[in-house]
Residue frames relative to the residue before (quaternion, step in Angstrom):
aa qw qx qy qz dx dy dz
M 1.0000 0.0000 0.0000 0.0000 0.00 0.00 0.00
V 0.4053 -0.7200 0.5165 0.2248 3.57 -0.97 0.91
E 0.3688 -0.7258 0.5388 0.2165 3.55 -0.89 0.97
R 0.3081 -0.7530 0.5558 0.1706 3.58 -0.87 0.95
K 0.3288 -0.7375 0.5603 0.1846 3.53 -1.11 0.78
A 0.5156 -0.5989 0.5073 0.3436 3.55 -1.19 0.55
W 0.6286 -0.5547 0.3850 0.3859 3.57 -1.13 0.65
A 0.6470 0.5291 -0.3315 0.4377 3.61 0.88 -0.86
D 0.6553 0.4984 -0.3091 0.4760 3.60 1.01 -0.78
K 0.6571 0.5060 -0.3082 0.4660 3.58 0.95 -0.88
R 0.6437 0.5200 -0.3156 0.4644 3.60 0.97 -0.88
A 0.6495 0.5147 -0.3148 0.4627 3.59 0.92 -0.90
E 0.6380 0.5256 -0.3192 0.4635 3.57 1.00 -0.83
I 0.6711 0.4890 -0.2920 0.4746 3.59 0.93 -0.90
M 0.6952 0.4877 -0.2812 0.4470 3.59 0.88 -0.92
D 0.6046 0.5567 -0.3547 0.4457 3.59 1.22 -0.34
R 0.5369 0.6271 -0.4100 0.3877 3.60 1.21 -0.28
P 0.5832 -0.5857 0.4227 0.3717 3.60 -1.08 0.67
G 0.8244 0.2337 -0.1893 0.4795 3.56 -0.93 0.94
A 0.4855 0.6921 -0.4310 0.3154 3.59 1.21 -0.22
G 0.6393 0.5376 -0.3298 0.4398 3.58 0.98 -0.80
A 0.6659 0.4932 -0.2963 0.4749 3.56 0.96 -0.86
A 0.6506 0.5070 -0.3186 0.4671 3.58 0.98 -0.79
Y 0.6332 0.5223 -0.3229 0.4712 3.57 1.02 -0.80
E 0.6639 0.5069 -0.3016 0.4597 3.58 0.92 -0.90
A 0.6398 0.5138 -0.3226 0.4717 3.60 0.99 -0.78
A 0.6551 0.5018 -0.3122 0.4707 3.59 0.96 -0.83
R 0.6296 0.5310 -0.3299 0.4613 3.59 1.01 -0.81
L 0.6607 0.5092 -0.3037 0.4604 3.56 0.93 -0.90
R 0.6457 0.5124 -0.3205 0.4668 3.60 0.93 -0.87
F 0.6587 0.5129 -0.3051 0.4582 3.57 0.93 -0.90
E 0.6884 0.4849 -0.2915 0.4538 3.60 0.84 -0.95
L 0.6370 0.5082 -0.3303 0.4763 3.61 1.01 -0.74
G 0.6615 0.5089 -0.3028 0.4602 3.58 0.91 -0.89
E 0.6441 0.5234 -0.3071 0.4656 3.56 1.00 -0.85
A 0.6539 0.5118 -0.3127 0.4612 3.59 0.96 -0.85
V 0.6498 0.5029 -0.3145 0.4753 3.59 0.98 -0.82
R 0.6575 0.5130 -0.3150 0.4530 3.59 0.90 -0.89
Q 0.6583 0.5136 -0.3125 0.4530 3.58 0.91 -0.90
R 0.6782 0.4782 -0.2960 0.4731 3.59 0.90 -0.90
R 0.6181 0.5421 -0.3427 0.4545 3.58 0.99 -0.80
E 0.6798 0.4831 -0.2842 0.4729 3.56 0.92 -0.90
E 0.5958 0.5588 -0.3562 0.4538 3.62 1.07 -0.69
L 0.7119 0.4397 -0.2389 0.4928 3.55 1.04 -0.85
G 0.4387 -0.7185 0.4377 0.3157 3.58 1.27 -0.15
L 0.4351 0.7025 -0.4488 0.3403 3.56 1.18 0.62
T 0.3950 -0.6474 0.5869 0.2837 3.53 -1.25 0.51
Q 0.6537 -0.4781 0.3871 0.4408 3.56 -1.26 0.17
A 0.6383 0.5310 -0.3279 0.4506 3.59 1.00 -0.79
E 0.6583 0.5023 -0.3135 0.4648 3.59 0.98 -0.80
L 0.6404 0.5006 -0.3243 0.4838 3.58 0.99 -0.80
A 0.6300 0.5388 -0.3334 0.4492 3.57 0.93 -0.87
E 0.6627 0.5017 -0.3128 0.4597 3.59 0.88 -0.88
R 0.6556 0.5174 -0.3099 0.4544 3.59 0.94 -0.87
A 0.7508 0.4032 -0.1956 0.4853 3.57 1.02 -0.88
G 0.4735 -0.6822 0.4409 0.3406 3.59 1.24 -0.08
L 0.5265 0.6019 -0.4130 0.4357 3.55 1.12 0.74
K 0.4654 -0.6104 0.5345 0.3537 3.54 -1.32 -0.13
Q 0.6507 -0.5581 0.3515 0.3763 3.58 -1.10 0.69
P 0.6515 0.5062 -0.3535 0.4408 3.68 0.84 -0.73
A 0.6087 0.5438 -0.3583 0.4532 3.61 1.10 -0.61
V 0.6386 0.5024 -0.3221 0.4858 3.60 1.02 -0.77
A 0.6438 0.5241 -0.3239 0.4539 3.61 0.93 -0.86
R 0.6608 0.4954 -0.3085 0.4720 3.61 0.90 -0.90
F 0.6469 0.5244 -0.3168 0.4541 3.57 0.97 -0.90
E 0.6846 0.4928 -0.2914 0.4512 3.58 0.83 -0.98
A 0.6763 0.4818 -0.2826 0.4802 3.59 1.14 -0.60
G 0.5152 -0.6539 0.4129 0.3695 3.59 1.27 -0.06
G 0.4439 0.7447 -0.4086 0.2855 3.56 1.24 0.35
T 0.7791 0.2362 -0.1527 0.5603 3.59 1.22 -0.23
M 0.3561 -0.6904 0.5828 0.2386 3.54 -1.18 0.62
P 0.3051 -0.7986 0.4907 0.1683 3.59 -0.44 1.18
T 0.4300 -0.6324 0.5691 0.3022 3.50 -1.33 0.37
I 0.6514 -0.4916 0.3867 0.4295 3.57 -1.25 0.25
P 0.6516 0.5024 -0.3493 0.4484 3.67 0.84 -0.75
M 0.6386 0.5084 -0.3399 0.4671 3.60 1.02 -0.69
L 0.6397 0.5169 -0.3245 0.4672 3.58 0.99 -0.80
E 0.6304 0.5295 -0.3310 0.4612 3.58 1.04 -0.75
R 0.6505 0.5074 -0.3130 0.4705 3.59 0.97 -0.83
L 0.6602 0.4954 -0.3049 0.4752 3.57 0.96 -0.84
A 0.6346 0.5329 -0.3336 0.4495 3.59 0.95 -0.84
E 0.6619 0.4933 -0.3091 0.4723 3.57 0.89 -0.90
A 0.6675 0.5040 -0.2982 0.4598 3.59 0.93 -0.89
L 0.7173 0.4226 -0.2310 0.5035 3.58 1.15 -0.67
E 0.4157 -0.7428 0.4352 0.2932 3.58 1.35 0.11
V 0.5470 0.5518 -0.4275 0.4621 3.53 0.93 1.02
R 0.4553 -0.6489 0.5317 0.2984 3.55 -1.31 0.25
L 0.3886 -0.6988 0.5520 0.2366 3.55 -0.96 0.90
N 0.0340 -0.7856 0.6174 -0.0215 3.55 -0.88 1.01
V 0.0339 -0.7878 0.6145 -0.0251 3.57 -0.49 1.22
Q 0.0806 0.8109 -0.5739 0.0808 3.57 -0.81 0.95
F 0.3661 -0.6806 0.5833 0.2500 3.51 -1.32 0.34
Q 0.0990 -0.7777 0.6193 0.0424 3.56 -1.07 0.84
P 0.5253 -0.5916 0.4856 0.3718 3.58 -1.05 0.63
L 0.6022 -0.6029 0.3846 0.3548 3.59 -0.99 0.78
R 0.6530 0.5294 -0.3334 0.4269 3.57 0.95 -0.72
E 0.6870 0.4474 -0.2812 0.4988 3.62 1.22 -0.43
A 0.6297 0.5404 -0.3358 0.4458 3.60 1.12 -0.57
S 0.1347 0.7878 -0.5960 0.0773 3.56 -1.04 0.75
């Protein structure tokens, strides 16, 4: 019989692999950016297709972005910010303050 591991043990094992921390951080960033775009889009009452048209994108690209499936470039973020009627603010934070 195969012994099952607790999720915390499995996660610790995965996070100990080389590069896992950086990959996790990249995924977190993609998710948070996508979530922010989705929330703002919904505040404005826009569909994904409407946002895509405003930003010069296709609707599937907006859907992938909102789901955290793509890492955007700064020019793409600028286009989305303009389409969402917000200002893009990129900043660096010391690691001890970032969470």
